[in-house]
C-alpha positions as CSV (number, residue, x, y, z in Angstrom):
1,M,122.8,101.5,129.6
2,T,126.4,102.6,129.8
3,P,128.7,103.0,126.8
4,G,129.9,99.7,125.7
5,A,127.1,97.9,127.6
6,L,125.6,96.7,124.4
7,S,128.7,94.8,123.5
8,E,128.8,93.3,126.9
9,T,125.2,92.0,126.9
10,R,124.5,88.7,125.3
11,H,121.3,88.2,123.5
12,E,119.6,84.8,123.8
13,D,119.7,84.4,120.0
14,A,123.4,85.2,119.7
15,D,124.3,81.6,119.4
16,L,122.1,81.4,116.2
17,V,124.1,83.9,114.2
18,D,127.7,84.5,113.4
19,L,128.4,87.9,114.8
20,Q,131.1,88.6,112.3
21,E,128.7,87.8,109.5
22,V,126.2,90.1,111.1
23,A,128.8,92.9,111.3
24,G,129.7,92.4,107.7
25,F,126.2,92.4,106.5
26,T,125.1,95.4,108.5
27,A,128.1,97.3,107.4
28,W,127.3,96.5,103.8
29,A,123.6,97.4,104.3
30,L,124.5,100.7,105.9
31,A,126.9,101.5,103.1
32,V,124.1,100.8,100.6
33,R,121.7,103.1,102.5
34,K,124.3,105.9,102.6
35,W,124.9,105.5,98.8
36,E,121.2,105.7,98.2
37,R,120.9,108.9,100.3
38,E,123.8,110.5,98.5
39,R,123.0,109.5,94.9
40,L,119.5,108.4,94.3
41,P,116.9,111.1,93.6
42,V,114.7,109.9,96.4
43,A,114.0,113.1,98.5
44,G,115.1,111.1,101.6
45,T,112.1,108.8,101.5
46,R,111.5,105.1,101.0
47,L,108.7,106.1,98.6
48,G,111.4,107.7,96.5
49,V,113.5,104.6,96.5
50,E,110.6,102.4,95.6
51,V,109.4,104.8,92.8
52,F,112.9,104.9,91.4
53,L,113.1,101.1,91.3
54,Q,109.6,100.5,90.2
55,L,110.1,102.8,87.2
56,G,113.0,100.6,86.0
57,W,111.0,97.4,86.6
58,T,107.9,98.7,84.9
59,A,109.9,100.0,81.9
60,S,111.7,96.7,81.5
61,S,108.9,94.3,82.2
62,G,108.2,93.6,78.6
63,D,104.7,95.2,78.5
64,R,105.1,98.3,76.3
65,D,101.6,99.6,76.8
66,Q,102.3,103.2,77.7
67,A,98.7,103.8,78.6
68,S,99.0,101.6,81.6
69,F,102.5,102.5,82.7
70,L,101.5,105.1,85.3
71,K,98.5,103.0,86.4
72,R,100.8,100.1,87.1
73,L,103.0,102.4,89.2
74,Y,100.0,103.5,91.3
75,L,98.7,100.0,91.7
76,D,102.0,98.3,92.5
77,L,103.3,100.8,95.1
78,P,101.8,101.0,98.6
79,Y,101.7,104.8,98.6
80,S,99.1,107.4,97.6
81,E,98.7,108.3,94.0
82,K,99.2,111.9,95.0
83,G,102.6,111.1,96.7
84,I,103.8,109.1,93.7
85,R,102.7,111.9,91.3
86,L,104.6,114.5,93.3
87,H,107.7,112.4,93.3
88,L,107.4,111.8,89.5
89,R,107.2,115.5,89.0
90,R,110.4,116.0,91.0
91,L,112.1,113.3,88.9
92,E,110.9,115.0,85.7
93,A,112.0,118.4,86.8
94,D,115.5,117.0,87.6
95,G,115.8,115.3,84.2
96,W,115.4,111.6,85.3
97,L,112.4,111.1,83.1
98,V,110.3,112.8,80.5
99,T,106.5,112.7,80.2
100,S,104.3,113.8,77.4
101,K,100.6,113.8,76.9
102,T,99.5,111.4,74.2
103,R,96.1,110.5,72.8
104,G,95.9,106.9,73.5
105,A,93.2,104.6,72.1
106,R,91.8,103.9,75.5
107,D,92.4,107.1,77.4
108,S,93.0,110.6,75.9
109,R,94.6,111.8,79.2
110,A,97.3,109.1,79.1
111,S,100.9,110.2,79.7
112,Q,103.8,108.6,78.0
113,V,106.9,108.1,80.3
114,E,110.4,107.8,79.0
115,L,113.3,107.2,81.3
116,T,116.4,109.3,80.4
117,E,120.0,108.1,80.0
118,K,120.7,109.9,83.3
119,Y,118.2,107.4,85.0
120,W,119.6,104.3,83.3
121,R,123.2,105.2,84.1
122,L,122.4,105.6,87.8
123,L,120.4,102.4,87.8
124,R,123.4,100.6,86.4
125,D,125.6,102.0,89.1
126,Y,123.1,101.0,91.7
127,M,123.0,97.4,90.3
128,K,126.8,97.2,90.5
129,L,126.7,98.4,94.1
130,L,124.1,95.8,95.1
131,R,126.0,93.0,93.4
132,S,129.3,93.8,95.1
C-alpha cells in the first residue's frame, strides 16, 4: 500500500459511519490513551489501568468489608493474582495506596487497603478528562 492509499480506499461500511465523527472519536480516544500512559501509574499495561480503576470502584462500592477488598480485586479482574499483587506493590511503593496487616475476624492474614489523597486526586483528573 502506498502512502495515502488508505485515504483513497473506500471500505464497504464507510456509508454506515460519519467519517468526521470517527475522526473526532478516534482523536479523543488516542488523547485519552496518551494521557493514561503519561499520568496513570499503570506500568504501560492494561492490567495497570484496570487495577487503578478497580481500586476506586471497590473502595466506593459501599461494601466496607476490608477483609474481602483484595479478594474482590482478584476475582473481578481477568488477570493472575500474582500479576495484580505485583502491581499493587508498585502502587504502594509509589504512594498511591497504603496496606497494613490486620487481624480480621475471618482471616488473620487480611490486609487493609487505603487509597491515598494522591490516588483520589488523579482519579478526579481522569474523570474530568473522560467527561470532556
